C-alpha positions in Angstrom: -6.1 -15.6 -25.5 -7.4 -19.0 -24.9 -10.7 -18.8 -26.5 -8.7 -17.3 -29.1 -6.2 -20.1 -29.8 -9.5 -22.9 -29.9 -11.0 -20.8 -32.0 -8.2 -21.2 -34.6 -8.0 -24.6 -34.2 -11.6 -25.3 -35.9 -12.4 -28.0 -34.2 -15.4 -29.1 -36.0 -13.3 -29.6 -39.4 -10.5 -31.6 -37.9 -12.2 -34.9 -39.1 -10.8 -33.9 -42.7 -7.4 -34.2 -41.3 -7.7 -37.3 -39.3 -10.3 -39.6 -40.9 -7.8 -39.8 -44.1 -4.9 -41.8 -42.8 -7.4 -43.5 -40.5 -8.9 -44.9 -43.7 -6.1 -45.4 -45.5 -4.0 -47.5 -42.7 -7.2 -49.8 -41.6 -7.5 -50.7 -45.5 -3.7 -51.8 -45.5 -4.5 -53.5 -41.9 -7.1 -55.3 -43.7 -5.0 -56.6 -46.3 -2.9 -58.5 -43.4 -5.5 -60.7 -43.1 -5.3 -62.2 -46.4 -1.2 -62.0 -46.6 0.2 -62.4 -42.7 3.8 -62.0 -44.2 3.3 -58.4 -44.4 3.3 -58.3 -40.9 7.1 -59.4 -40.6 8.0 -56.2 -41.9 6.4 -54.2 -38.8 7.6 -56.2 -36.0 10.4 -53.9 -35.0 8.6 -50.8 -35.4 4.7 -51.5 -35.0 1.8 -50.8 -37.2 -0.2 -48.8 -34.3 2.8 -46.1 -33.7 2.8 -45.7 -37.6 -0.7 -45.3 -38.2 -0.4 -42.3 -35.6 2.2 -40.7 -37.0 0.3 -40.6 -40.0 -2.4 -39.1 -38.3 -0.4 -36.4 -36.2 1.5 -35.4 -39.8 -2.0 -35.1 -41.3 -3.4 -33.1 -38.3 -0.8 -30.6 -37.7 -1.1 -29.9 -41.7 -4.1 -29.2 -41.6 -3.6 -26.7 -38.5 -1.1 -25.0 -40.2 -3.3 -24.0 -43.3 -5.8 -22.9 -40.3 -3.1 -20.5 -38.8 -1.4 -19.6 -42.2 -4.5 -18.7 -43.4 -5.5 -16.5 -40.5 -1.8 -14.6 -40.5 -1.7 -14.0 -44.5 -5.6 -12.9 -44.2 -4.8 -10.3 -41.4 -1.3 -9.1 -43.3 -3.4 -8.6 -46.4 -6.0 -7.0 -44.6 -8.5 -9.5 -45.8 -10.1 -10.4 -42.8 -13.6 -8.9 -41.7 -12.1 -9.0 -38.4 -8.9 -6.9 -37.9 -6.6 -8.4 -35.2 -3.7 -6.5 -33.5 -0.1 -6.8 -34.4 0.6 -9.3 -31.0 -2.1 -11.7 -32.2 -1.0 -11.7 -36.0 2.4 -12.4 -34.3 1.0 -15.4 -32.5 -0.5 -16.8 -35.5 2.5 -16.7 -37.3 4.3 -18.5 -34.9 1.6 -21.1 -34.5 1.9 -21.3 -38.2 5.6 -21.8 -38.2 4.8 -24.6 -35.3 2.6 -26.4 -37.1 4.7 -26.8 -39.9 7.3 -27.6 -38.3 5.6 -30.4 -36.3 4.2 -31.6 -39.3 7.3 -31.9 -41.1 8.9 -33.7 -38.2 6.4 -36.1 -38.0 5.9 -36.7 -41.5 10.0 -37.5 -42.2 9.7 -39.9 -39.0 7.0 -41.9 -40.4 8.7 -42.0 -43.9 11.8 -43.4 -42.1 10.5 -45.6 -40.0 8.2 -47.3 -43.0 9.0 -50.5 -44.4 9.2 -49.1 -47.9 11.7 -49.0 -50.5 13.9 -45.8 -50.6 12.8 -45.1 -53.8 9.2 -44.6 -52.4 10.1 -43.0 -49.6 11.9 -40.2 -51.9 8.4 -39.6 -53.9 6.5 -39.6 -50.3 9.5 -36.6 -49.2 8.9 -34.7 -52.4 5.0 -35.0 -51.9 5.7 -34.0 -48.0 7.6 -30.8 -49.7 4.7 -29.8 -52.1 2.0 -30.0 -48.9 4.1 -27.7 -47.1 4.2 -25.3 -50.1 0.7 -26.0 -50.3 0.4 -24.5 -46.8 2.1 -21.5 -47.1 0.5 -20.5 -51.1 -2.9 -21.5 -49.5 -3.2 -17.7 -48.7 0.4 -16.2 -49.2 1.9 -14.9 -51.6 0.9 -12.2 -54.1 -0.9 -14.7 -56.2 -2.2 -17.2 -53.8 -4.0 -20.3 -55.0 -7.2 -19.5 -53.0 -7.2 -16.2 -55.3 -7.2 -18.6 -58.1 -9.8 -20.9 -57.4 -7.7 -23.9 -56.8 -7.7 -23.9 -53.3 -10.7 -27.2 -53.1 -8.8 -28.8 -55.7 -5.5 -28.5 -53.7 -7.4 -29.4 -50.5 -9.1 -32.9 -52.2 -5.5 -33.9 -53.3 -3.3 -33.1 -50.3 -6.6 -34.9 -48.0 -7.8 -36.9 -50.0 -5.1 -39.3 -52.4 -1.9 -38.1 -50.5 -3.0 -38.5 -46.8 -5.3 -41.4 -47.3 -3.3 -43.4 -50.1 -0.1 -42.3 -49.2 -0.8 -43.7 -45.5 -1.9 -46.9 -47.2 1.3 -47.0 -49.3 3.3 -46.6 -46.3 1.8 -49.1 -44.6 1.4 -51.5 -46.8 5.3 -51.6 -47.2 4.9 -51.0 -51.6 3.2 -49.0 -54.0 0.8 -51.2 -55.0 -2.1 -49.8 -57.3 -5.1 -51.1 -55.6 -8.4 -49.5 -56.7 -10.0 -50.2 -53.1 -8.0 -47.6 -51.5 -7.9 -45.2 -54.3 -11.5 -44.8 -54.6 -11.4 -44.6 -51.0 -9.2 -41.7 -51.1 -10.8 -40.0 -54.0 -14.2 -40.3 -52.0 -12.8 -39.0 -48.9 -11.0 -36.2 -50.7 -14.2 -35.2 -52.5 -15.9 -35.0 -49.2 -13.1 -32.5 -47.6 -12.9 -30.4 -50.9 -16.6 -30.3 -50.3 -16.0 -28.7 -47.0 -14.1 -26.2 -48.0 -16.6 -25.3 -51.3 -19.5 -24.8 -48.4 -17.0 -22.4 -46.6 -16.4 -20.2 -50.0 -19.9 -20.2 -50.6 -20.7 -19.0 -46.7 -17.9 -16.2 -47.5 -18.5 -15.1 -51.1 -20.0 -11.4 -49.8 -16.8 -10.8 -47.7 -14.5 -12.4 -50.6 -16.1 -10.1 -53.0 -15.5 -7.0 -50.8 -12.0 -7.8 -50.4 -11.4 -9.0 -53.9 -10.8 -12.6 -53.2 -11.2 -14.8 -56.4 -12.3 -18.1 -54.8 -14.1 -20.8 -56.8 -17.4 -19.6 -55.2 -16.9 -15.8 -56.4 -15.5 -16.7 -59.8 -18.9 -19.3 -60.5 -21.3 -17.7 -58.3 -23.9 -19.0 -55.8 -26.1 -20.9 -57.8 -23.4 -23.0 -59.5 -21.4 -23.1 -56.5 -24.8 -24.8 -54.6 -24.9 -27.1 -57.8 -21.5 -28.3 -57.8 -21.9 -29.3 -53.9 -24.2 -31.0 -54.7 -22.7 -33.0 -57.4 -19.9 -33.6 -55.8 -21.7 -35.2 -52.5 -23.2 -37.3 -54.9 -20.0 -38.3 -56.6 -18.3 -38.7 -53.6 -21.3 -41.3 -52.4 -21.0 -43.0 -55.5 -17.4 -44.1 -55.2 -18.0 -44.9 -51.4 -20.6 -47.5 -52.4 -18.1 -49.4 -54.6 -15.7 -49.9 -51.4 -18.1 -50.4 -48.5 -18.8 -54.0 -48.5 -22.3 -54.0 -46.1 -24.6 -53.5 -49.3 -27.9 -52.6 -47.1 -25.5 -49.9 -45.1 -24.8 -48.8 -48.6 -28.5 -48.5 -49.9 -29.5 -46.7 -46.3 -26.3 -44.4 -47.0 -27.3 -44.0 -50.6 -30.7 -42.9 -49.6 -29.3 -40.4 -46.3 -27.1 -38.6 -48.6 -29.5 -37.9 -51.7 -31.7 -36.7 -49.1 -29.0 -35.0 -47.9 -27.8 -33.1 -50.9 -31.4 -32.2 -51.6 -31.7 -30.6 -48.2 -28.0 -28.7 -48.6 -29.4 -27.5 -52.1 -33.0 -26.0 -51.1 -31.2 -24.6 -47.9 -28.5 -23.1 -49.5 -30.9 -21.7 -52.6 -33.4 -20.3 -49.7 -30.8 -18.3 -48.2 -29.9 -14.5 -49.5 -26.5 -14.2 -49.8 -26.0 -10.8 -50.9 -28.3 -9.3 -48.3 -25.9 -11.6 -45.3 -29.3 -13.2 -44.0 -27.6 -16.5 -44.4 -26.9 -18.7 -41.1 -24.4 -21.3 -42.1 -24.1 -23.0 -38.7 -26.9 -25.9 -39.5 -25.1 -26.5 -43.4 -21.4 -26.9 -41.6 -22.8 -29.3 -38.9 -24.6 -31.3 -41.4 -21.6 -31.6 -44.0 -19.5 -32.2 -40.9 -22.1 -35.0 -40.0 -21.9 -36.6 -43.4 -18.0 -36.2 -44.0 -17.1 -38.0 -40.3 -20.3 -40.7 -41.0 -19.0 -41.8 -44.1 -15.5 -41.2 -43.2 -16.1 -43.9 -40.4 -17.7 -46.1 -42.7 -14.8 -46.2 -45.5 -12.6 -47.0 -42.5 -14.4 -50.5 -42.3 
């Protein structure tokens, strides 16, 4: 039971929900050095509690997606591993628990933030959209995962919404600053790429269950090319925001080699015959996401 619970957390992918708010929050905090008057808005609450609430909101949103995916896939019979009904009910309880906690943390964060009432309403609207996205990721007759939109939705909610949204909440206004926007897009691309890699691995199984993900729709070769293009684009956007130029050069070389490695590694594997081992690819992609995410924080 405990092993199943730990497996359902997908611990190696949780960087996607944790680093986004940290990037947005630390970018906002950096602005306080140039404008100390902004700190007065946080004297009653504190910056750290708000940042912690942002991370918890994003974290439980991702966990909810994981649990909802387990629940709806088993319910539809789209999983290669058929779980007993007791575990199906457990997945549903976890999913509802995660959504509830994410909503509570999110509403508390918005209520305590020093942003205007109008901005709070906008953020509540995006919060409702995020919860609907959790439900319809794999739920409903036509989930957006089956429509090939899962990667785009993951990019949007864990990139611009989680990252730039946290920046707005801590910055105190809806200032359209290029730096956090580029960071949110760059990080969102990395998160979307993680999901794309997952879908490339699952192409044979998804075809078997008629699950029309983006990777299934465009095929293995185009999916691998798309993965490498997104990786390089994320790199280029991040280089524009990271101030340490020597680090940028080293990062550029590293990610270029990384994209070539991933392309060759995935290309040489024969998915149709089930001879692929994606463990190294997932670990490599996670390492890239974490490394670039940490650099974007600073």
